[in-house]
C-alpha positions as CSV (number, residue, x, y, z in Angstrom):
1,M,169.0,-59.2,-84.1
2,R,169.0,-60.4,-80.5
3,F,168.8,-64.1,-79.5
4,D,168.6,-63.8,-75.7
5,V,165.6,-66.2,-75.3
6,S,167.2,-68.7,-77.7
7,R,170.4,-68.8,-75.7
8,Q,168.4,-69.4,-72.5
9,L,166.4,-72.2,-74.1
10,R,169.6,-73.8,-75.4
11,E,171.0,-74.2,-71.9
12,R,167.8,-75.9,-70.8
13,A,167.6,-78.0,-73.9
14,H,171.2,-79.4,-73.7
15,A,170.6,-80.3,-70.0
16,M,167.8,-82.7,-71.1
17,I,168.2,-83.5,-74.8
18,P,171.5,-85.0,-76.1
19,G,172.8,-82.4,-78.6
20,G,169.9,-80.0,-77.7
21,A,167.8,-81.2,-80.6
22,H,166.1,-84.3,-81.9
23,T,167.6,-84.1,-85.4
24,Y,171.4,-83.7,-85.9
25,A,170.9,-81.4,-88.9
26,K,169.0,-79.0,-86.6
27,G,171.7,-78.9,-83.9
28,D,173.6,-75.9,-82.6
29,D,176.8,-77.1,-84.3
30,Q,175.1,-76.6,-87.7
31,Y,174.5,-72.9,-87.3
32,P,176.4,-69.8,-86.2
33,E,176.3,-68.7,-82.6
34,D,174.2,-65.6,-83.7
35,A,171.3,-67.6,-85.0
36,P,167.7,-68.4,-84.0
37,G,167.8,-71.4,-81.7
38,F,164.1,-72.2,-81.6
39,I,161.1,-71.4,-84.0
40,V,157.7,-70.7,-82.6
41,R,155.6,-70.4,-85.7
42,G,155.6,-70.5,-89.5
43,A,153.3,-69.3,-92.3
44,G,154.1,-70.0,-95.9
45,C,157.9,-69.6,-96.2
46,H,158.2,-67.2,-93.2
47,V,159.1,-68.2,-89.6
48,R,159.4,-66.4,-86.3
49,D,161.8,-67.4,-83.5
50,V,161.3,-67.2,-79.8
51,D,162.9,-63.8,-79.7
52,G,160.4,-62.4,-82.2
53,N,162.8,-62.3,-85.1
54,D,161.2,-63.0,-88.5
55,F,162.9,-64.9,-91.4
56,I,162.4,-66.1,-94.9
57,E,163.2,-69.8,-94.6
58,Y,164.7,-72.3,-97.1
59,G,165.1,-76.0,-96.9
60,M,162.0,-76.0,-94.7
61,G,161.6,-78.9,-92.3
62,L,164.8,-80.5,-93.7
63,R,163.2,-80.1,-97.1
64,A,160.0,-81.8,-96.0
65,V,157.7,-78.8,-96.3
66,T,157.3,-78.1,-100.0
67,L,153.9,-76.5,-100.0
68,G,154.5,-74.0,-97.1
69,H,154.0,-74.0,-93.4
70,G,150.3,-74.2,-92.4
71,Y,149.2,-74.9,-96.0
72,A,145.4,-74.6,-95.7
73,P,144.2,-77.6,-97.7
74,V,146.6,-79.9,-95.8
75,V,145.7,-78.4,-92.4
76,S,142.0,-78.7,-93.3
77,A,142.3,-82.4,-94.2
78,V,144.2,-83.1,-90.9
79,A,141.6,-81.2,-88.9
80,A,138.8,-83.1,-90.5
81,A,140.5,-86.5,-89.7
82,L,141.5,-85.8,-86.1
83,P,138.0,-85.8,-84.4
84,L,137.3,-89.2,-86.0
85,G,140.2,-90.8,-84.1
86,S,143.8,-91.2,-85.2
87,N,144.6,-94.9,-84.3
88,F,142.4,-98.0,-83.8
89,T,142.8,-101.7,-83.1
90,R,142.2,-102.6,-86.7
91,P,143.3,-100.7,-89.9
92,A,141.4,-97.6,-90.8
93,A,139.7,-97.3,-94.2
94,I,141.8,-94.4,-95.1
95,E,144.8,-96.7,-95.2
96,V,143.4,-98.4,-98.3
97,E,142.4,-95.1,-99.9
98,A,145.9,-93.6,-99.3
99,A,147.6,-96.7,-100.6
100,E,145.6,-96.6,-103.8
101,R,146.3,-92.9,-104.2
102,L,150.0,-93.2,-103.6
103,L,150.4,-96.2,-105.9
104,A,148.5,-94.4,-108.7
105,T,150.8,-91.5,-108.3
106,V,154.3,-93.2,-108.0
107,G,153.8,-97.0,-108.5
108,R,156.1,-98.2,-111.2
109,H,155.3,-101.9,-111.1
110,D,152.2,-103.8,-112.1
111,G,150.5,-104.7,-108.8
112,A,152.9,-102.6,-106.8
113,M,152.5,-102.6,-103.0
114,V,153.1,-100.1,-100.3
115,K,153.8,-100.0,-96.5
116,F,153.5,-96.7,-94.7
117,A,155.8,-95.6,-91.9
118,K,156.8,-92.4,-90.1
119,H,160.1,-91.5,-91.6
120,G,162.5,-92.5,-94.4
121,S,165.0,-94.4,-92.2
122,D,162.4,-97.1,-91.2
123,A,161.3,-97.5,-94.8
124,T,164.8,-97.7,-96.2
125,T,165.8,-100.3,-93.5
126,A,162.7,-102.3,-94.4
127,A,163.8,-102.3,-98.0
128,V,167.2,-103.7,-97.0
129,K,165.5,-106.4,-94.9
130,L,163.3,-107.4,-97.8
131,A,166.2,-107.5,-100.2
132,R,168.1,-109.8,-97.8
133,A,165.1,-112.1,-97.4
134,H,164.4,-112.2,-101.1
135,T,167.9,-112.9,-102.2
136,G,169.2,-114.9,-99.2
137,R,172.2,-112.6,-99.1
138,D,173.6,-110.5,-96.3
139,M,175.5,-107.6,-97.8
140,V,174.3,-104.2,-98.9
141,A,176.0,-101.7,-101.2
142,I,175.5,-98.0,-100.7
143,C,176.4,-95.0,-102.8
144,T,178.9,-93.2,-100.6
145,D,178.5,-89.9,-102.4
146,H,174.9,-89.6,-101.2
147,P,174.7,-88.1,-97.7
148,F,172.1,-90.1,-95.8
149,F,170.0,-93.2,-96.0
150,S,169.0,-94.3,-92.5
151,T,169.7,-93.9,-88.8
152,D,170.1,-97.7,-88.6
153,D,173.3,-99.6,-88.2
154,W,173.6,-100.9,-91.8
155,F,174.2,-97.3,-92.9
156,I,175.5,-95.4,-89.9
157,G,178.3,-98.0,-89.5
158,A,179.6,-97.0,-92.9
159,T,179.8,-93.3,-92.0
160,A,182.5,-91.2,-90.1
161,M,180.3,-91.5,-87.0
162,P,180.0,-95.3,-86.5
163,G,180.1,-95.3,-82.7
164,G,177.9,-98.1,-81.2
165,V,177.8,-100.1,-84.4
166,P,179.5,-103.6,-84.0
167,A,182.4,-104.2,-86.4
168,A,180.5,-107.3,-87.7
169,V,177.7,-105.2,-88.8
170,R,179.9,-102.6,-90.4
171,G,181.5,-105.3,-92.5
172,L,178.1,-106.0,-94.2
173,T,178.0,-102.7,-96.0
174,A,180.1,-102.0,-99.1
175,G,180.4,-98.7,-101.0
176,F,180.4,-97.5,-104.5
177,H,180.6,-94.0,-106.2
178,Y,178.0,-92.2,-108.2
179,N,178.7,-92.0,-112.0
180,D,181.5,-94.5,-111.5
181,L,180.3,-97.7,-113.1
182,D,183.6,-99.5,-112.4
183,S,183.1,-99.0,-108.7
184,V,179.6,-100.5,-109.0
185,A,180.9,-103.5,-110.9
186,A,183.7,-103.9,-108.3
187,V,181.2,-104.2,-105.5
188,F,179.9,-107.3,-107.1
189,T,183.2,-108.8,-108.1
190,D,184.7,-108.2,-104.7
191,N,181.8,-109.7,-102.9
192,P,180.6,-112.5,-105.3
193,G,177.1,-113.8,-104.5
194,R,176.8,-111.7,-101.4
195,I,175.2,-108.3,-102.4
196,A,171.4,-108.3,-101.6
197,A,170.8,-104.7,-102.6
198,L,172.2,-101.5,-104.0
199,V,170.9,-98.4,-102.3
200,M,171.2,-95.0,-103.9
201,E,169.4,-91.9,-105.0
202,A,168.7,-91.5,-108.7
203,E,170.2,-88.0,-108.4
204,T,171.4,-85.5,-105.8
205,T,173.4,-82.5,-106.7
206,T,175.1,-84.3,-109.7
207,S,173.2,-85.4,-112.7
208,P,173.7,-89.0,-113.8
209,A,176.1,-89.5,-116.7
210,P,174.4,-90.8,-119.8
211,G,173.6,-94.5,-119.4
212,F,174.8,-94.7,-115.8
213,L,171.5,-95.5,-114.2
214,A,170.5,-98.0,-116.9
215,A,173.9,-99.7,-116.4
216,V,173.4,-99.9,-112.7
217,R,170.0,-101.4,-113.3
218,R,171.5,-104.0,-115.6
219,L,174.3,-104.9,-113.2
220,C,171.8,-105.5,-110.4
221,D,169.8,-107.8,-112.7
222,E,172.8,-109.7,-113.9
223,H,174.0,-110.3,-110.3
224,G,170.6,-111.0,-108.8
225,A,170.6,-107.9,-106.5
226,L,167.7,-105.6,-105.9
227,L,168.0,-101.9,-106.7
228,V,166.6,-99.7,-104.0
229,I,166.0,-96.1,-105.0
230,D,165.8,-93.6,-102.2
231,E,163.2,-90.9,-103.2
232,T,162.9,-89.4,-99.7
233,L,164.2,-86.1,-101.0
234,T,163.5,-86.3,-104.8
235,G,160.0,-87.7,-104.6
236,F,157.4,-84.9,-104.8
237,R,160.1,-82.5,-105.8
238,W,161.9,-83.6,-109.0
239,H,158.6,-84.7,-110.6
240,N,155.1,-85.7,-109.3
241,R,156.3,-89.3,-109.9
242,G,159.8,-88.7,-108.6
243,A,163.3,-88.8,-109.9
244,Q,162.8,-92.3,-111.3
245,E,160.3,-90.8,-113.8
246,V,162.8,-88.0,-114.8
247,H,165.6,-90.5,-115.4
248,E,163.5,-93.4,-116.7
249,V,164.9,-95.9,-114.2
250,T,162.8,-98.2,-112.0
251,G,164.0,-99.5,-108.6
252,D,162.7,-102.9,-107.4
253,L,161.9,-101.0,-104.2
254,A,161.6,-97.2,-103.6
255,V,161.3,-95.1,-100.5
256,Y,159.2,-91.9,-100.3
257,G,158.9,-89.4,-97.4
258,K,159.5,-85.7,-96.5
259,A,157.4,-83.7,-99.0
260,M,154.8,-86.4,-99.1
261,G,153.2,-85.1,-95.9
262,N,154.3,-81.4,-96.1
263,G,155.8,-81.7,-92.7
264,F,153.5,-84.3,-91.2
265,A,155.2,-87.6,-90.3
266,I,154.6,-90.0,-93.1
267,S,156.8,-92.1,-95.4
268,A,156.3,-95.1,-97.6
269,L,158.1,-98.2,-99.0
270,V,156.8,-99.0,-102.5
271,G,157.9,-101.9,-104.7
272,R,157.5,-105.1,-106.6
273,P,154.6,-107.2,-105.3
274,D,156.7,-110.5,-105.3
275,V,159.2,-108.8,-103.0
276,M,156.8,-106.8,-100.9
277,E,154.5,-109.7,-100.3
278,L,157.2,-111.4,-98.3
279,G,156.0,-109.1,-95.5
280,G,152.4,-110.2,-96.0
281,L,150.2,-113.3,-95.6
282,R,149.7,-114.5,-99.2
283,H,152.8,-116.7,-99.7
284,D,154.3,-119.9,-98.4
285,R,157.9,-118.7,-97.9
286,E,159.6,-117.8,-94.6
287,R,157.8,-114.8,-93.0
288,V,159.5,-111.4,-92.9
289,F,158.8,-109.0,-90.1
290,L,158.7,-106.0,-92.4
291,L,157.2,-102.8,-91.1
292,S,154.9,-102.9,-88.0
293,T,154.6,-99.5,-86.4
294,T,152.0,-98.4,-84.0
295,H,151.9,-94.9,-85.6
296,G,152.8,-95.8,-89.2
297,A,149.3,-95.3,-90.5
298,E,147.8,-92.6,-88.2
299,T,144.8,-91.3,-90.0
300,H,145.7,-87.6,-89.8
301,A,149.1,-88.2,-91.4
302,L,147.5,-90.2,-94.2
303,A,144.9,-87.5,-94.7
304,A,147.8,-85.0,-95.0
305,A,149.5,-87.1,-97.6
306,M,146.3,-87.4,-99.6
307,A,145.8,-83.7,-99.5
308,V,149.4,-83.2,-100.7
309,M,148.9,-85.5,-103.6
310,E,145.7,-83.8,-104.5
311,T,147.4,-80.4,-104.5
312,Y,150.2,-81.8,-106.7
313,A,147.6,-83.2,-109.1
314,Q,145.7,-79.9,-109.3
315,E,148.4,-77.2,-109.0
316,P,151.8,-76.5,-110.7
317,V,153.8,-77.3,-107.6
318,V,156.9,-78.9,-109.2
319,E,156.9,-76.4,-112.0
320,T,156.9,-73.6,-109.4
321,L,159.8,-75.2,-107.5
322,Y,161.8,-75.2,-110.7
323,R,160.9,-71.7,-111.7
324,Q,161.6,-70.0,-108.4
325,G,164.7,-72.1,-107.9
326,A,166.0,-71.0,-111.3
327,R,165.2,-67.3,-110.4
328,L,167.0,-67.6,-107.1
329,A,170.0,-69.4,-108.7
330,A,170.4,-66.7,-111.4
331,G,170.3,-63.9,-108.8
332,V,172.7,-65.6,-106.4
333,T,175.1,-66.4,-109.3
334,A,175.0,-62.8,-110.5
335,A,175.7,-61.5,-107.0
336,A,178.7,-63.8,-106.7
337,E,180.1,-62.5,-109.9
338,R,179.4,-58.9,-109.0
339,H,181.5,-59.3,-105.8
340,G,184.2,-61.3,-107.6
341,V,183.7,-64.5,-105.5
342,G,182.3,-66.7,-108.3
343,D,185.2,-69.1,-107.9
344,Y,184.6,-69.4,-104.2
345,F,180.8,-69.5,-103.8
346,G,178.0,-70.9,-105.9
347,V,174.9,-73.1,-106.1
348,L,174.7,-76.8,-107.1
349,G,171.9,-79.2,-107.9
350,R,168.6,-79.0,-109.7
351,D,166.7,-75.7,-109.5
352,C,164.0,-77.5,-107.4
353,N,166.5,-78.5,-104.8
354,L,169.5,-76.1,-104.7
355,I,172.4,-76.2,-102.2
356,Y,175.4,-73.9,-102.1
357,Y,179.1,-74.4,-101.6
358,T,181.6,-72.2,-99.8
359,K,185.3,-72.1,-100.4
360,D,188.2,-70.3,-98.7
361,A,190.9,-68.3,-100.4
362,A,192.8,-71.5,-101.3
363,G,189.8,-72.8,-103.1
364,E,189.1,-75.5,-100.5
365,R,185.6,-76.3,-99.2
366,S,185.3,-74.3,-95.9
367,Q,183.1,-74.7,-92.9
368,P,184.3,-71.3,-91.5
369,F,183.2,-69.5,-94.7
370,R,179.9,-71.4,-94.7
371,T,179.4,-70.2,-91.1
372,L,180.2,-66.6,-92.1
373,F,177.7,-66.8,-95.0
374,L,175.0,-68.2,-92.8
375,Q,175.7,-65.6,-90.2
376,E,175.2,-62.7,-92.7
377,L,172.1,-64.3,-94.2
378,I,170.5,-64.6,-90.7
379,A,171.4,-61.0,-90.0
380,G,169.5,-60.0,-93.1
381,G,166.4,-62.0,-92.2
382,V,167.0,-65.2,-94.2
383,I,167.6,-68.7,-92.7
384,A,168.9,-71.0,-95.4
385,P,171.0,-74.2,-94.7
386,S,170.2,-74.8,-98.4
387,F,168.5,-72.8,-101.1
388,S,165.8,-75.4,-101.5
389,V,162.6,-73.4,-102.4
390,S,159.0,-74.2,-101.6
391,Y,155.7,-73.6,-103.4
392,A,155.2,-70.7,-100.9
393,H,158.2,-68.7,-102.0
394,T,156.9,-65.7,-104.0
395,D,158.8,-63.4,-106.3
396,A,159.1,-60.9,-103.5
397,D,160.6,-63.5,-101.2
398,V,163.2,-64.5,-103.8
399,D,164.0,-60.9,-104.6
400,R,164.5,-60.1,-101.0
401,T,166.7,-63.2,-100.5
402,I,168.9,-62.1,-103.5
403,E,169.4,-58.7,-101.8
404,V,170.4,-60.4,-98.6
405,V,172.8,-62.8,-100.4
406,D,174.3,-59.8,-102.2
407,A,175.1,-58.1,-98.9
408,A,176.4,-61.4,-97.4
409,L,178.7,-61.9,-100.3
410,G,180.1,-58.4,-99.9
411,V,181.3,-59.5,-96.4
412,Y,182.4,-62.8,-97.8
413,A,184.6,-61.0,-100.4
414,K,186.3,-58.9,-97.7
415,A,187.0,-62.1,-95.6
416,L,188.6,-63.7,-98.7
417,E,190.7,-60.7,-99.2
418,A,191.8,-60.7,-95.6
419,G,192.7,-64.4,-95.9
420,G,190.2,-65.8,-93.4
421,V,187.0,-65.2,-91.4
422,E,188.9,-63.8,-88.3
423,G,187.4,-60.5,-87.4
424,F,184.3,-61.2,-89.5
425,L,182.8,-64.3,-87.8
426,R,181.2,-64.0,-84.4
427,G,181.8,-67.3,-82.6
428,R,182.9,-70.7,-83.6
429,P,182.4,-72.3,-87.1
430,V,179.9,-75.0,-87.9
431,A,181.0,-78.6,-88.1
432,P,180.0,-81.6,-90.2
433,V,177.3,-83.8,-88.7
434,F,179.3,-87.0,-89.4
435,R,182.5,-86.6,-87.4
436,R,184.2,-89.0,-85.0
437,F,184.5,-86.7,-82.1
438,N,183.0,-83.4,-81.0
């Protein structure tokens, strides 16, 4: 494959856009040098880049596109909404309809309330603000084993990339570990009476230990903190009602996004009415400036979300994600064993949301070997920062992907035998997003 046009566009992009992209996870440092730099179209799970190269795509739209690019019912709903106007001086009627539909789908509290926004970061930060207002406390505890919660200071200040976040703000965030109940308890004992909220996902690539989530729920109740469950990834993927349904745990507040709009910009904060109403008009406590966004309830995005929820209600979307993910996982695992690299390469997570790991000859996690694997996938016509499938991935797509993985792992095995990627990797390795310096 040739990427001449992509290389030309990269130069223009970096001259105008810091990092050359508007999302760090889409940046050039996350992909090999021989990779598509810019996509021009997608249909189902297939995309085409500016050089005319075609790929089967995984982890589509940072795992926001679960139904497939250009999914007809969603596109039709958006097309019907657009001529009627997308933004008015007063709320649109569809805001009420979409709220009722979402709460009927995922609401876990009697009288649950919702505020719409455009992305998960805003909704998660709104949850933190509500928790602070409700409890009168200033500190937030986050699960440090979970990769991302928000672009805002309360989270970014606790990462390996805290530039621009004041030290005083960084000190208001404490960390705990998943499946480590002692570390959760320590957050409360080390900061008595100060923790407003615990923010975590119900599950990422590691399943909760028996009783862990119930114990976290109990500790929050005992210490007067709110439990905020981030369902940005797990919602509309683990289950129609999210990971909370799978694990029988209920957060006081929960955040949804990504798959909720099949790529259209929509997210939601859902939660207990007594907490959510602090951002409303029907109370006599101090007012909370919760979420107030010009574009948060654009009619076409809400129409997209309603079409997504209708599709989930009528079609076996989640079941298909699990089935095709299991098929892919089995094929990839068999290919790794066939090439003798099963100890160095494999998949993790639920079948509906697979990622893969890469290790070097010493058994250490390796970015150079990840880059080599990505490079060989791309050369075979597959672009996969993860192996997260969509409803659009057919048996033929999965079978072709397994063939490409098999070929890529053949190169991977040779590099392991050689002791490194030198002579196999074309260009520099990828790097973690969260790093202190370039």
